C-alpha positions as CSV (number, residue, x, y, z in Angstrom):
1,X,70.5,74.4,88.1
2,X,69.7,76.5,91.3
3,X,71.2,79.8,92.1
4,X,73.7,78.5,94.6
5,X,75.0,75.9,92.3
6,X,75.3,78.4,89.5
7,X,77.4,80.7,91.8
8,X,79.4,77.5,93.0
9,X,80.4,76.3,89.6
10,X,81.0,79.9,88.4
11,X,83.6,80.2,91.2
12,X,84.9,76.7,90.2
13,X,85.8,78.0,86.8
14,X,87.4,81.1,88.1
15,X,89.5,79.1,90.6
16,X,91.3,77.5,87.5
17,X,93.3,80.7,87.2
18,X,93.2,82.5,90.6
19,X,93.2,81.6,94.2
20,X,90.0,82.3,96.3
21,X,91.8,85.3,98.0
22,X,92.2,86.9,94.6
23,X,88.7,86.5,93.2
24,X,86.2,89.4,94.1
25,X,82.5,88.8,94.5
26,X,81.9,91.3,91.6
27,X,83.9,89.0,89.4
28,X,81.9,86.0,90.3
29,X,78.7,87.8,89.7
30,X,79.9,89.1,86.3
31,X,81.0,85.7,85.3
32,X,77.6,84.1,86.0
33,X,75.4,87.0,85.0
34,X,73.9,87.5,88.4
35,X,73.7,90.6,90.6
36,X,75.6,91.2,93.9
37,X,72.2,91.4,95.6
38,X,71.5,87.8,94.4
39,X,74.9,86.8,95.5
40,X,74.3,88.2,99.1
41,X,70.8,86.6,99.2
42,X,72.6,83.3,99.3
43,X,76.1,83.7,100.7
44,X,77.5,86.1,103.3
45,X,80.8,86.5,101.4
46,X,83.0,84.7,98.9
47,X,84.4,82.3,101.6
48,X,80.9,81.2,102.4
49,X,80.5,80.4,98.7
50,X,83.9,78.6,98.7
51,X,82.8,76.6,101.7
52,X,79.6,75.6,99.9
53,X,81.6,74.5,96.8
54,X,84.1,72.6,99.0
55,X,81.3,70.7,100.8
56,X,79.7,70.0,97.5
57,X,83.0,68.5,96.1
58,X,83.6,66.4,99.1
59,X,80.2,65.1,99.2
60,X,80.8,63.5,95.9
61,X,82.6,60.9,97.9
62,X,81.3,60.9,101.5
63,X,78.3,62.3,103.4
64,X,79.3,65.8,104.2
65,X,76.8,66.0,107.1
66,X,78.1,62.8,108.5
67,X,81.6,64.0,108.1
68,X,81.4,67.2,109.9
69,X,79.1,65.8,112.5
70,X,81.7,63.2,113.5
71,X,84.5,65.7,113.1
72,X,83.0,68.3,115.4
73,X,81.9,66.0,118.1
74,X,85.3,64.3,118.3
75,X,84.1,61.0,116.9
76,X,87.0,58.6,117.4
77,X,86.2,57.2,113.8
78,X,87.6,60.3,112.4
79,X,90.6,60.7,114.6
80,X,92.2,57.4,115.4
81,X,94.5,55.7,113.0
82,X,92.9,52.2,113.4
83,X,89.4,53.4,112.4
84,X,88.1,55.7,109.6
85,X,90.4,58.7,109.7
86,X,92.8,57.6,107.0
87,X,90.2,56.4,104.5
88,X,88.2,59.7,105.0
89,X,91.4,61.8,104.4
90,X,92.2,59.5,101.5
91,X,88.8,60.1,99.9
92,X,88.9,63.8,100.3
93,X,92.4,63.9,99.0
94,X,91.3,62.1,95.8
95,X,88.2,64.1,95.3
96,X,90.1,67.5,95.5
97,X,93.4,66.3,94.0
98,X,92.4,63.9,91.3
99,X,88.9,64.8,90.3
100,X,89.4,68.6,90.9
101,X,93.1,68.9,90.6
102,X,93.1,72.1,88.6
103,X,91.2,74.2,91.3
104,X,91.9,72.3,94.5
105,X,94.8,74.4,95.9
106,X,93.2,77.7,94.7
107,X,90.0,76.7,96.6
108,X,91.3,75.6,99.8
109,X,94.7,77.3,100.5
110,X,93.9,80.6,102.2
111,X,94.8,82.3,105.5
112,X,91.4,84.0,105.8
113,X,89.5,83.0,109.0
114,X,86.4,81.9,106.9
115,X,88.2,80.0,104.3
116,X,87.5,76.2,103.8
117,X,91.0,75.4,105.0
118,X,90.5,77.2,108.3
119,X,87.0,75.9,108.7
120,X,88.4,72.5,108.5
121,X,91.0,73.3,111.1
122,X,88.5,74.7,113.6
123,X,86.2,71.7,113.1
124,X,89.1,69.3,113.5
125,X,90.5,71.0,116.6
126,X,87.0,71.1,118.3
127,X,86.8,67.3,117.8
128,X,90.3,66.8,119.3
129,X,89.4,69.1,122.3
130,X,86.1,67.0,122.8
131,X,88.2,63.7,122.8
132,X,90.5,65.3,125.4
133,X,87.5,66.2,127.6
134,X,86.1,62.7,127.3
135,X,89.6,61.3,128.3
136,X,89.8,63.6,131.2
137,X,86.4,62.5,132.4
138,X,87.3,58.8,132.1
139,X,90.5,59.4,134.0
140,X,88.8,61.4,136.6
141,X,91.1,64.4,136.0
142,X,90.6,68.0,135.3
143,X,92.2,70.9,133.5
144,X,91.2,74.5,133.7
145,X,89.7,76.0,130.5
146,X,92.8,78.0,129.8
147,X,94.9,74.9,130.0
148,X,92.4,73.1,127.6
149,X,92.8,76.1,125.3
150,X,96.5,75.7,125.4
151,X,96.2,72.0,124.4
152,X,93.8,73.0,121.8
153,X,96.3,75.4,120.1
154,X,98.9,72.6,120.1
155,X,96.5,70.2,118.7
156,X,95.4,72.8,116.0
157,X,99.0,72.9,114.9
158,X,99.1,69.2,114.4
159,X,95.9,69.3,112.5
160,X,97.3,72.0,110.3
161,X,100.2,69.8,109.6
162,X,97.9,67.1,108.4
163,X,96.6,69.4,105.7
164,X,100.0,70.8,104.7
165,X,101.6,67.3,104.4
166,X,99.0,66.1,101.8
167,X,98.8,69.3,100.0
168,X,102.5,69.3,99.4
169,X,102.1,66.0,97.3
170,X,100.2,67.5,94.5
171,X,100.7,64.6,92.1
172,X,101.1,61.6,94.4
173,X,99.0,59.5,96.6
174,X,98.1,60.5,100.2
175,X,101.2,60.0,102.5
176,X,99.3,57.6,104.6
177,X,102.3,56.6,106.9
178,X,103.1,60.3,107.6
179,X,99.5,61.1,108.3
180,X,99.3,58.0,110.7
181,X,102.3,59.4,112.5
182,X,100.8,62.8,112.9
183,X,97.5,61.3,114.1
184,X,99.4,59.1,116.6
185,X,101.3,62.2,117.7
186,X,97.9,64.0,118.3
187,X,96.7,61.0,120.3
188,X,99.8,61.1,122.4
189,X,99.5,64.7,123.1
190,X,95.9,64.2,124.3
191,X,97.2,61.5,126.6
192,X,100.0,63.8,127.9
193,X,97.5,66.5,128.7
194,X,95.2,63.9,130.4
195,X,98.2,62.9,132.5
196,X,98.9,66.5,133.4
197,X,95.4,67.0,134.9
198,X,95.4,68.3,138.4
199,X,99.2,68.8,138.0
200,X,100.3,72.2,139.3
201,X,103.3,72.0,137.1
202,X,101.3,72.2,133.9
203,X,101.2,76.0,133.9
204,X,104.9,76.1,133.9
205,X,105.2,74.3,130.5
């Protein structure tokens, strides 16, 4: 097993009893018998390692490269209810909740900027903003950058709600109907902002 995998699965074991926020790099190194120097030769911090582990677990079900590529560019297959978004969320849910139930919450739930949860949020919201830009172009409308950022923050909150909804159902299936409603809300908000393009009243909202 390569060094990165040794560190990843060492972290996996430690996550059975503690959250990522409560695990120190020193403890990970001690657990797997490697030095801190070796750790930092491969990862910038524990959240970088956590992201590596997250990707490794998710890739058991789907191609992680394709997943992030589609998510970041705003591929509609990851964002519309009638295409791929529900099956992909469903797959991730089952990998982390069923196959890796004992560590999933401890791995993902963190408020740290670099945590897997927040990385997912940032990638998701960038995809939503890119879809907004595409729709603005199609509709021949324009929003200033600060207005796009406002839209991004609102869409970020909806993305965050996705995660919290399925995380709250620890032993149950993915709440598909609720997730569909949230994705539809996100799409409706995008159309709302498109219609607000070139509208001087937007800034007053």
